[in-house]
N, C-alpha and C positions, 0 to 999 in steps of 0.2 A: 269812593275810589275812582280814579280815572280809568276809563276803558277807551279803546281805540278802534277806529274803522279806517280801512284802506280803500280808497276810491281811485279809479282811473280818471284821467282828465275829462273824458266824456261824462262819466257818472257825476263828477264834481260839478261840471257845468250844468247838468240837469238839476242837481240839488240846489244850486244857486238860483237857477231860473225859476223853478217851481216851488222852492221852499220846503219840499218834502219828497221822499222817494220810497219805494218799496225795496230799494237796494239793487245790488248786482244780480245777474241772472241766477247765481247759486242761492242767493237770499230768497228770491221769488220761488224757486223750485223747492227749497227747504221749508218755506213758510215763516221765516224769521230772518232778521238782519244779524249776520255774524259780526261779533266784536272779538277783540283780543285784549288781554292785559298787557302791560308793558313788557313783562317777561315773555309772553307768548308771541308778541307782535313780530319780532325778527324771523321766527320760524314760519309764521303765517306768510310774511312777505316772500321768503325764500321758496316756500311750497307753491303758492298760488300766483306770485307776481315776479318770478325769476326773470332777471334781465329787462324788466319793464321800467322805463323812465317816465317821468311825468305824473307820478302818483301823488296823491294828497293824503296826508295823515290827519285824521280828525279826532279830537279828544272830546269825550263826553263824561259826565259825572254819573256813574251807575246809580247812586242813591237818588239823584234828582229824577231819574227815569222811572223810579218807583217799581210797581208791580209788573210793569211791561218787560222788565229784565228778569230772565230766568238763567240761573247758573246750571249748565248741563254738561255731562261728560262728553268729551270728544277725543281728540288725538291722545292716545296713551292713557285714557281715563281721566285726563285733566279736566277740570271744570272750566268751561268757557262761557262768557256772557252772551246771551242771545236776546235780541230785542223783538218782542211780539207786538210791534206797532210800527207805524211809519217812522223812518229816519227823518227827523226834522232839523232844518238849518237853525231854527230858533233855540233848540236845545244844546247846540254845539258850543263848547267852550272856546276852542281855537282850531285852526287848520294851518298846517305847514306843508310845504313841498317835501317830498321824500325822494331825493335824487338817487339814481343808480350810479355807482362809482366805477362800474366796469367789473366789479367782483361781488358787490353787496349793496344793499340800500343804506344810505347814510341817515340814521335816526338822530333826532335832536338830542343834544347832550342832557337836557333836563329830564328826558324821558327814560333813558337807559341808566 
């Protein structure tokens, strides 16, 4: 199953430069890298990245990440994928810009 990570331009540059990261400040604080499913991603973007432009949407295969992925309850009791390992560039399937349209983020058609 594809799962998604939203990164700011600065976080994306760090991942590209270093090849791996512990994630955003909230990831470091919580002790795992927060991911969302395709269904959860728009709400995640609206809640944590409202009106932010320059975001990158990264896709990962949850099965390929193996036991490092744990599905745990979060917003409203829904299960969210959490990565208990470094977020690695080499594991990423693809990355696409996630532009802000002025009212919402414009997700790729193949994702939604």
